[in-house]
N, C-alpha and C positions, 0 to 999 in steps of 0.2 A: 505493500499500500504506499501511496505517495505522503511522505513524511511532511510535506509541506502543506497538506491538505488539512486544515483543523476541523472540519465540518463533522459534527456528530451525527451519524446515520442510524434511523430507526426503521426496521419492518414490521408492519403488522398484516398478517397473513390468515384468511379465514376460506373456508369451504363449506357449502351446505351440501353435504351429500346425503343427508336423510330428512324427509318431511313427515313430521306425525300424522299429518291429516291427508298427504297423498303419497303413499309407499311406491305408487308407479314412478313420480319423480325422482326415486332415489338414485344416485350416482357415486355408488362406493369409490370410483376412481378418482373421485376428485379429493379424496384424503391424501392418495398419493402424490396428485397433483400439487396440493399444499406444500407438502413434505420436499419435494424438489424445489420449490421457489425458496423456501426457508433454508435449505441446503446451500443453495446457491448463492443468495443474498448474505447468509452468516458467514460463508466461506470465501469463495472468490471475491466477493465485493465489500466485505468488510462491516456489513451492518450488525447491529445489535436486535435480536428479534424480541419484540415486544408481545406476549403471550395474553393479551387482554381478552380476546375474542375466542380464541380456540375454533371448535369446530361445530357447526349447525347453530348459527346464533340466530333468534328472532330479531324482528323489525327493531323494537325497542333496543334491545342488547347491543345490535350494530351500530345503530345511530348514537346511542348515548355513550357508549363505551369509546367509539371514535371521537366524540366531542369531547369528552373527558381527558384524554390524552392530548388533545389539541391545545386545550385550556388549562393544562397543568401548569402550576407555578414555575417548574424548572424549565418550561419550553421557551426556546430561542428563536428568533427570526431566522438565525443562519442554520438551524437545525434542518438536515435533509429527510423528509419521510417519504417511505415507500409503502403503500398500501396494496395488497392484492385481494381480490375478492372472486372467488369461483363459486358459481350458482347458476341457476336456470335464470333466464332473462326474456321477458316477452315484450312485444311493441304493441301497444292497446289499439283496438281498432277504433277509427274515429278520431281519437286525439293524437295518434302516432307517437306518443310518449312511449318510452322507453322505462319498465320496473324490472326491479330485483326481486326474486322470489325467495323470500327468507324461509327459516324452517318453520314459521307459524302461519304462513300464506294459506288462505282458504281456497282451495281449488274450484269452489263454486262463485269466488269473488275475487277474481284476480285482479280487477280494476281498482282494488283497493290495496295494492300490493306497494311495496316501498319503491317511490319515484327514484329513478338512479340520480337524477340531479339533487336530491335531497342530500346525498353523500358530500357533494362539493359544499352545500349550504352549512352543514354540519362541522365541517372541518376547516373551513375558510372563514366563514363570516363571524368577526369580532373575535379571532383567535390570532397568535403571535405567528402562526405558520404560514410561511412565505415560499418553501420549496417542496412542492408534492408532486409526486411521481404515483398516478393511481392506475393500476393494472386491472382491468376488467375482462375476467374469463368466462364470459357468459354468451350465450346465443344473442345474435341481433346486437351484439354489445357496440357495433360502430354507432348505430343511434344514440345509444346512452353516452356515448363519447362526445359525439356532437353537442348534444343537449348540455353535458356539464361545460364543455368549452364556452357555449355560448353565454351560459348563466354566469361562469366566471368573467367573462370579458364586459358582461353589462352590469353586473352589481358587485363582485366579491372581490375583483382584484383593481378597481379603479383607485381605491386608496393606497396601493402599492407604489404609485408613482413616484419616482427618485429615489427607490430603495433599490440598491444594486444587487444583482444576481438573484432575483426572485423569479418565480414561474410556477404554472400548474403544466404538467404534461399528461395527457390521458393515454395509453395505450390499450388498444381493444383487440379481442382475441378473433373477431369476425366482423364483417362489413356488415350495415344496416340489414340486408335481407339474406344472411348467411345463418347458418348454426355452426355450433362450435363442436369440435370432436374432444372429447374429454382427454386430458392431458398432452394434447398437443402445443398448447400454448408455452408451458416450462420448458418442455423438451426442445422447442425452436429457439427460445430465449437463451437457453443453457448452452445450445450450439454456437449461436452467434456470439456470446460473450466469450467463448474459448478459442473461436476461430480467429486466427493470426491475422486474416486478410480484413477484419473488422477494423482492427487498429493494432498495430505492432508494438514497439518497446517504449516509442517516446512519446505519445500523447498521454496525459495525466488522467483523461477520461475517455470514454469510450462514445463515438457522436450517435445520440440517438436515433437519427434518421437513418445512419449506416446500418445499425443494429437492426431497426425494422424492415430494411430493404433486404439484410441477411437472412431474416426469418423468412421472409416472403421468398426467397430465392432457393432455399433449401428443399430439396429433391424429396425430403420426408413430409413437406408440408402437404396436409390433405388438401386436394384441388379445388375443393368447395370452400375451403376458407382461407381469407386473406387478414393479414394483422394490418391494424390501422393506427394511425397516431395523431394526436391533435394538442396544440401547445395554446395557452394564454397567459397573460401578465408578465410576460419575458421583458426583461429592462437588459438588453444586451444579448449576452451569452446565455446558454441554456443552463440551468444548475446543475453541478457535477453529481447527477444521479448515479451513473454507473462508472465508478472508478476502474481504471484499466488494470486488470490482474497481472498483466504483465510488465508493468511499468519498470523500467530500468534507466536511470539517468546515464549509465557507463555502458553503453553498447559499443561494440567495435565499429571501425569505420565502414566494414564490409555490412555489417548489421543495419547500420543507418541508411546505407544506400538502397539496400533491400526493401526496407521499410519504407524508405521515402518513394522508392518506384510503385510500390504495393498501393500507397495513400493517393499517388497522382493517378494511377490508372482507376481507382475506386472512383475519385471526383471526376475523372474523364466518362467513366458509366453514368455517374449522375448527371452530368451535363447532358450525355445523349437521351436520357430519359424524358429530362426536361425539355428538350428540343422536341421529341416524338410527341410528347403528351400534349405539348400548349404551343410552343412556337410554330412548328410545322403546320398542325391542325389550323390555327388562326391565319397562317400564312396563305394557305390552300382556299378558305374561305368556304369549303363547301366539298362535296364530292368530287373528285379531281381538282382541277386548278380555276378556282372561280375569281381570284384575285383581279380586280379591276381598279385602274386609276391610280391616283396618290402620286402622279408622276412629279410634280413640282417638289413634293416633299422627297421622292426619291433621288432627284437631281441634287437638291441641297446637301443629302446626307452622304450621296456618292461624292461630292465635290469635297466635302469635309474630310473624307476618308482619304481622298486620293491628294489631298494638299495639307499636309501636316504643318499647323501652325502652333508653335511653342506657347504662343498667348492666347490660344484657344484650345486648351486640352479638354474641354468639356462640352459636349452637345446635347441637347435634351430634346427628347420627341414628348410632346405633351398634349392633352387633351382633357376634355371631360370624360367620364367612365362610358365605354361603348363606343367611342369614337374610332377605334381601329389601331390604338398605337402598337400593340401587340402583333396586328397583321402587318403592320410595315416594319416593323422590327424582327418579326419571323422571316420575312422576305429577304431582308437583309443578311440575316444570319445564313439563311439558306444560300442565298447567292455567292456570300464570300467564302463558303466552305469547299475544299477542292473536291471532295467526295460526294457533296449533295448537290452542287450546282447543275449536275447534269439532269436532275429530276424536275427542273423548273423549266416549262415551254415559254421561253422569254418572248418568242413572237407571237404565239398564240395569246399571251396576255397582254401583248401591246406595248411592251417596253422601250423605249428608244435607246441607243447605246447609252447616253450620257445619264440614264437613270439607272444603270445596272453598274453595280459597285465592283471593283475587281475581286477576283478571286485570291484569299489572304489579306483582304483588307482589314479583317476582323479576326483577331487571335483567340479571342475566348468570349464565350456567350454565355450567359448565367441568367436565370429565371428567378428571381428574388422572393417568389411568393413564400411566406412562412418561413423563409430562411434567417438566421441571426447574421449578426455582423461578423462574427468569427467564421460563420461558415461561408459567406460569402468572399472573405478574406481567403480562407483555404480554398475557395474555387478559382479565383484570380491567379493566385500562388501557383498553383497545381496545373493551370492551364498555360503558365508561363513558363512551367517548368523550373521553377525556383524555390528553394526552402525560405518561407518568411512566416514568421507569426506577429508581425507587427506592420503597419503601413510604411513605415521608416526602413525596416529590413526588406521590404518588398521593393521598395525603389532603390535602395542600394545593390539590391541583388541582380537587377535587370541590366544587360550588358547591349540589348539592342531594344529599339522602341516596341511597344505592346500596345496595341489598342482591343479594349475591353467593351463588351456590349452586355449592359444589364438592364433587364426588362422588369415591370412590376416594383418598382422602389416602393411604391405607396402601400404595396400589399406585403412588405417585409414584416417578421416578427416585432421588429421596432424601427418603422422607417426613420425617425429622426435621429436615432443612435448611429444606423446606417450611414446617413448623410453625414453628421458632424463628427462620428469617430474614425471613418474612413473615408468615403468618397470626397468630401470636401479637402481633407489633408492631403489626399493622392492628389487632387487636380490643384492644389495651391502649390504644392511642391514637387510637381510632375518633371519640370525643366526639360520637356521633349522627350522623358523617358517612357511616359506613359500617356495614354488619351482614354476617355470615357464617352461611349456612346449610350444614354440611360433613358428609358421610358418611363414616366412619371406623371402623375395628375398635377395640376398647376400650383398646389400649395405647398409642395416640397422645393418649389423652383428657388424663393428667396434663400433658403438654407444652403443651397447649392451654389449661391452666387449667381444667380443666372436671372434675367428678365422673360417674361412671355413672349415680348416682341422680337427677342433676339434668339429664340428658340424655335424649333419646327413644331408650331402650334397647328395641329390637325384641325382645328375647329377656327381657324383664321380664315378669312376669304382669299388670303394669297395661295391657300393650299387646297380649297375647296374643288371639287371635280363633280360637278352636277350630272354632267354626261356620264361618267363613269359609275356614279351611284345610282342613276336611273338604270343603266344597262344591269347593274349587279341585282337591283332589286327584281327587276324582270325576270332575271334568269331565276333567281329563287322563287318566285312566284310559278314559274313555267316546270321547274326541275326537281325542287325540293322535296316533292311527295309525286309518288308514282300516280296516285289518280288526282292530280291538281286540275281542277276546272279550267285553268288558264292556259293548258297546254297547247290547245290546239285553237286558241281565241285570242291572235295578236292584239286586235283592237281593244279588247276587255283589259288587257295587260297594260296597254298604254295609258288607258283611263285612269286605271288604279295608280 
């Protein structure tokens, strides 16, 4: 364990394996699942197990004992708390609310079961707890995780502003429409923690997003079950929930080189996933390539990419939500990548040569949605193939100029921290070594030191393209549904 980490770590693990009023719900295998979690957290991860709940808690026992622990006089804001709950879960018809079936749940009145969001309220509202990892090993738990995070964002973590290192992370064993296989979650989590590809010897903690992706990539994962995660209340970096069990501050040079290569490759896979799931989808705009217009915006972006100006290291593509920022930046990311450019039918979508950026004009593309400041820094450093843990170290390590595309700044885990602690310092001290092409809503421009009228503002008349918008709308009316009533009615399409 890292000696420089003073955090006190506590685990509360419970499972409802037996139901007094509904023996058909019994899942004896959850007893072993809980034991595996306890063994993992108290062994490799250095947690202290708090056995306040044990097995088969009732609704009152689950909520009151969790709250009693979180309100205890010796609780501190820097304590790290991990809570594991394995039980049946249901999504109620009509309300779509997720509920946990505790040991005393009445099978004839499931609607009165414990709302999953109540766990967050009991542990976070008016308590000192600021660093909570909640693991829900239940059927349909993705729904519960979504509700918990939404509730935490709106009510329970608002007063955390300004407190460093805070955060609620919810890891769910199944997506909203899936059931959970008994014992799969602890097994997948344990495999991810011990896998050297998740993190080698250098990082003090295991990146949670990497852990979740490793769980989903495990060949042993049941095909119908996907692990999910959600975060709220983050102030900068994710709290150190999972200490790196392989932490060694004195590995050999060879070990460091191997580990660095592993981390860079993992980041490259992460960027590729972001590209395929979001940037490419938005760039295409539909089935096939439906992208249309935005020629003026693409001309200005292409010119900025082709003519490096040390006095202008930062260019923002901005607009209100839904204006197509990600579509434009996704197309730029695709066109500038040597392996992806051939997939774009440039002539078909009507792009003139000066609106097509050169291959290699962008070195790194990061989609910042839900990413922390440190995750974005790691992504840039990995894309540039340089070791760096601070903005200054990144700039010092660059031997050739690097251009970075970062979209969805306003959807990052902490947008203002990302801008003020990373992007603005990089831009202010770039000195020709690094350039940033970013996509954001207008409210972050001032923090970036930019004005809307000097950015690529897709809502401005200068970049409006009514003809392209009309053509795209018409195509959507005709082709977005196989039974579209506009398919063979051009006059009606034009009228609409």
